[in-house]
C-alpha positions in Angstrom: -139.5 -99.7 33.0 -143.0 -98.2 33.5 -145.0 -100.8 35.7 -148.6 -101.4 35.6 -151.2 -99.4 37.7 -152.6 -102.4 39.1 -148.9 -104.3 40.2 -147.8 -100.5 41.8 -151.3 -100.5 44.0 -151.0 -104.0 44.8 -147.6 -103.6 45.8 -148.2 -100.3 47.7 -151.1 -102.4 50.0 -148.7 -105.0 50.7 -145.4 -102.5 51.9 -147.5 -99.7 53.3 -150.3 -101.0 55.1 -151.2 -103.3 57.7 -155.3 -103.9 57.6 -154.5 -106.5 54.8 -153.1 -110.1 55.6 -150.6 -109.8 53.0 -149.4 -106.5 54.7 -149.5 -108.0 57.9 -147.1 -110.8 56.9 -145.2 -108.2 55.1 -144.5 -106.1 58.2 -143.8 -109.1 60.7 -141.4 -110.6 58.2 -139.6 -107.5 58.1 -139.7 -107.1 62.0 -137.8 -110.7 62.2 -135.5 -109.6 59.5 -134.7 -106.8 61.3 -134.4 -108.2 64.6 -131.9 -111.1 63.1 -129.9 -107.9 61.5 -129.8 -106.4 64.7 -128.6 -109.3 66.5 -125.9 -110.0 63.6 -124.9 -106.7 63.7 -124.1 -107.4 67.7 -122.3 -110.7 67.3 -119.9 -109.3 64.8 -118.9 -106.9 67.4 -117.6 -110.0 69.7 -114.2 -110.7 68.2 -114.0 -114.6 69.6 -117.7 -114.7 67.5 -116.2 -113.3 64.6 -113.3 -115.0 64.2 -115.2 -118.3 64.5 -118.6 -117.2 62.3 -116.9 -114.7 60.5 -117.9 -116.0 57.0 -121.6 -116.8 57.9 -122.3 -113.3 59.4 -121.1 -111.7 56.3 -123.1 -114.4 54.0 -126.1 -113.8 56.1 -125.1 -109.7 56.3 -125.0 -109.4 52.7 -128.4 -111.5 52.2 -130.2 -109.7 54.3 -128.7 -105.9 52.9 -129.9 -107.2 49.6 -133.7 -107.9 50.6 -133.3 -104.6 52.2 -131.9 -103.0 49.0 -135.2 -104.6 47.0 -137.6 -103.3 49.3 -136.2 -99.7 49.4 -136.6 -100.4 45.5 -140.1 -101.6 45.9 -140.8 -98.3 48.4 -139.9 -96.1 45.9 -141.6 -97.8 43.0 -145.1 -98.2 44.7 -145.8 -94.7 45.4 -146.1 -92.3 42.5 -144.8 -89.4 44.4 -141.5 -91.1 45.1 -139.3 -88.0 46.0 -141.8 -87.6 49.7 -140.5 -91.1 50.6 -136.9 -90.7 49.6 -136.7 -87.5 51.7 -138.8 -88.7 54.6 -137.6 -89.6 57.5 -137.7 -93.0 57.3 -136.7 -92.7 54.0 -133.6 -91.8 55.1 -133.5 -94.3 57.9 -134.0 -97.4 55.2 -131.1 -96.2 53.1 -128.6 -95.1 55.7 -129.3 -98.8 56.9 -128.4 -100.3 53.6 -125.7 -98.0 52.2 -122.6 -99.2 54.8 -122.4 -102.6 53.3 -121.7 -101.3 50.1 -119.4 -98.5 50.7 -117.5 -101.2 52.9 -117.1 -103.2 49.7 -115.9 -100.5 47.7 -113.8 -98.5 50.5 -112.3 -102.2 52.9 -110.7 -98.6 55.2 -114.4 -97.7 56.3 -115.5 -100.6 57.5 -116.6 -99.2 61.1 -119.3 -97.7 59.1 -121.5 -101.0 59.0 -122.3 -100.1 62.7 -124.6 -97.9 61.2 -126.9 -100.9 60.3 -128.3 -100.7 64.0 -130.2 -98.1 63.3 -132.4 -100.4 61.2 -134.2 -101.0 64.5 -135.3 -97.4 64.3 -137.9 -99.0 61.3 -140.1 -101.1 63.9 -141.8 -97.8 65.0 -143.1 -97.4 61.7 -143.7 -101.2 61.1 -145.8 -101.2 64.6 -149.0 -99.8 63.3 -150.3 -103.1 62.8 -153.7 -104.4 64.6 -153.8 -103.0 67.9 -150.2 -100.8 67.5 -152.0 -98.7 65.0 -150.9 -95.0 65.8 -149.4 -95.6 69.1 -145.7 -94.2 68.2 -147.6 -91.3 66.6 -149.7 -90.6 69.9 -146.5 -91.1 72.0 -144.6 -88.4 70.3 -148.1 -85.8 69.9 -147.9 -86.2 74.0 -144.0 -85.4 74.4 -144.9 -82.6 72.1 -147.6 -81.0 74.0 -145.7 -81.5 77.4 -142.9 -80.1 76.3 -143.1 -76.8 77.8 -144.6 -78.3 80.9 -141.2 -80.8 81.0 -138.9 -77.6 79.7 -139.8 -75.6 83.1 -139.6 -78.8 85.0 -136.2 -79.5 84.4 -135.2 -75.9 84.2 -136.6 -76.5 88.0 -134.5 -79.4 88.8 -131.1 -77.6 87.5 -131.7 -74.4 89.9 -132.7 -77.2 92.9 -129.1 -79.3 91.9 -127.0 -75.9 91.9 -128.6 -75.1 95.3 -127.8 -78.3 96.7 -124.3 -79.1 94.9 -123.3 -75.8 96.7 -124.5 -76.8 99.9 -122.9 -80.1 100.1 -119.9 -78.2 98.7 -120.2 -75.9 101.9 -121.1 -78.8 104.4 -118.2 -81.4 103.1 -115.5 -79.3 101.2 -112.5 -80.7 99.4 -111.4 -83.3 102.2 -114.2 -85.1 101.8 -113.8 -85.2 97.7 -116.4 -82.2 97.1 -113.0 -80.1 95.5 -115.5 -77.7 93.8 -119.3 -76.3 93.0 -119.6 -78.2 90.1 -117.8 -81.3 91.5 -120.3 -81.0 94.4 -123.4 -80.3 91.4 -122.0 -83.5 89.8 -122.7 -85.4 93.0 -126.0 -83.9 93.5 -127.4 -85.4 90.1 -125.8 -88.6 90.3 -127.7 -88.8 93.7 -130.7 -87.2 92.4 -131.3 -89.2 89.7 -130.3 -92.7 92.1 -127.2 -93.9 90.1 -125.1 -93.3 92.9 -121.8 -94.1 91.1 -120.1 -94.2 94.4 -116.6 -92.0 93.4 -117.7 -89.3 96.1 -119.3 -89.4 99.1 -120.5 -87.4 102.3 -118.3 -88.3 105.3 -120.2 -85.7 107.5 -123.3 -86.4 109.3 -124.9 -83.5 108.4 -123.9 -84.5 104.7 -124.9 -87.8 104.5 -128.6 -86.3 106.1 -128.5 -84.4 103.2 -127.6 -87.0 101.0 -131.1 -88.8 102.1 -132.9 -86.0 101.5 -131.6 -85.7 98.0 -132.3 -89.6 97.4 -135.9 -89.5 98.8 -136.2 -86.3 96.6 -134.9 -88.2 93.6 -137.7 -90.6 93.7 -140.5 -88.0 93.7 -138.6 -86.1 90.8 -138.1 -88.8 88.6 -142.2 -89.4 88.7 -142.8 -86.0 87.9 -141.8 -85.8 83.6 -143.8 -89.5 83.7 -146.8 -88.1 84.9 -146.6 -85.9 82.4 -146.7 -87.3 79.7 -148.8 -90.1 80.5 -151.6 -87.6 81.2 -151.4 -85.9 77.7 -150.7 -89.5 76.3 -154.3 -90.8 77.7 -156.3 -87.7 76.3 -154.6 -88.5 72.6 -156.7 -89.9 70.0 -155.4 -93.3 68.2 -156.0 -93.0 63.9 -158.8 -95.5 63.2 -156.5 -97.2 60.8 -153.4 -97.5 58.6 -154.4 -96.6 55.3 -151.7 -94.8 53.2 -152.1 -92.9 50.2 -150.7 -94.3 47.1 -149.8 -90.8 45.1 -148.7 -89.1 47.9 -147.8 -91.6 51.0 -149.6 -89.9 53.3 -151.1 -91.4 56.3 -153.7 -91.3 59.3 -156.5 -91.2 57.3 -160.2 -91.5 59.2 -161.9 -94.7 59.1 -164.7 -93.5 56.3 -162.1 -91.2 54.0 -162.9 -92.2 50.8 -160.3 -89.8 49.5 -156.5 -88.4 50.8 -156.5 -85.0 52.8 -153.2 -84.3 51.7 -153.4 -84.5 47.7 -157.3 -85.7 46.6 -156.1 -88.7 45.6 -158.8 -91.5 45.7 -158.0 -94.2 48.8 -158.1 -98.3 48.3 
C-alpha cells in the first residue's frame, strides 16, 4: 500500500525530529517505554518475581514488543530510502531488540535470547538529541575518535609500567607472598593501580608494602589522564544546531539555516 506523501512527512517529523511538540512527546514516551522494558527484563531474571508475576511480565513484554514492532515498521515507512534506516546501526539495534520475543514464541528452547532485549537501552542515545541534549552523544564520539591516538599511547605506557612494576614486585615478594610468577605480579599491579584492590594477593615485606603504596597513589593520577584528554577535546567540539533529519535519506546534523539535505539534496521541512 502506497501512503500519501503528506502522511509520510508528518510521520517522519514525529518519529525522527525532536524540535516539534509531537516529536518531543514521541521521544519522551519512547524513553519511558524503553526503561519499563529494560526493568521488566531485569525483574524477569529474578526467580521469585518470575514465579509470582511471570504472567503479568509476559503480557507487559508482549505489549511492548508489539509497540516496538509497529514503531520499527513506521520508521521504515517514513523514510523514502528505507534501506538506509534498516541497515544503519540503530536500525539493526531496533530489529535485534524486537526479534527475540518472536523467536522465543516459535522456538521455545531459545528463551535465553530474550535477554538481548536489554540492548533497547542503547536507543536512548539516539533519543537524547532533544532540547539541550542535541548532538551531545555525537560530540562525545567525535572527541573519543580525535583522542584515540593519545589514549593509545597512554595505555601503552601504562602497560609498560605495569610490566616493570609487576616484575619488581615479583623480585621483592616472591612466591611465598603469593607472587608466584611475573604474570601474577602484573595482575596484582593492574588491580592495585586501578584502585580495585581485590585482596587476593597482598605484599608482606616492608619494601613491597612501600612500593604498593606508591602504585596506589600513582593510580589516582593515571585514572585522571584519559579523562582529561577526552574532556579537553570534548570542549572543543561544536554542537549541531538542530535535529532536522532528511525525509529522503535519513541524514542528520544539518545546519540551522539549511534548506536542502547536504547528503542527497532533498528539500528539508
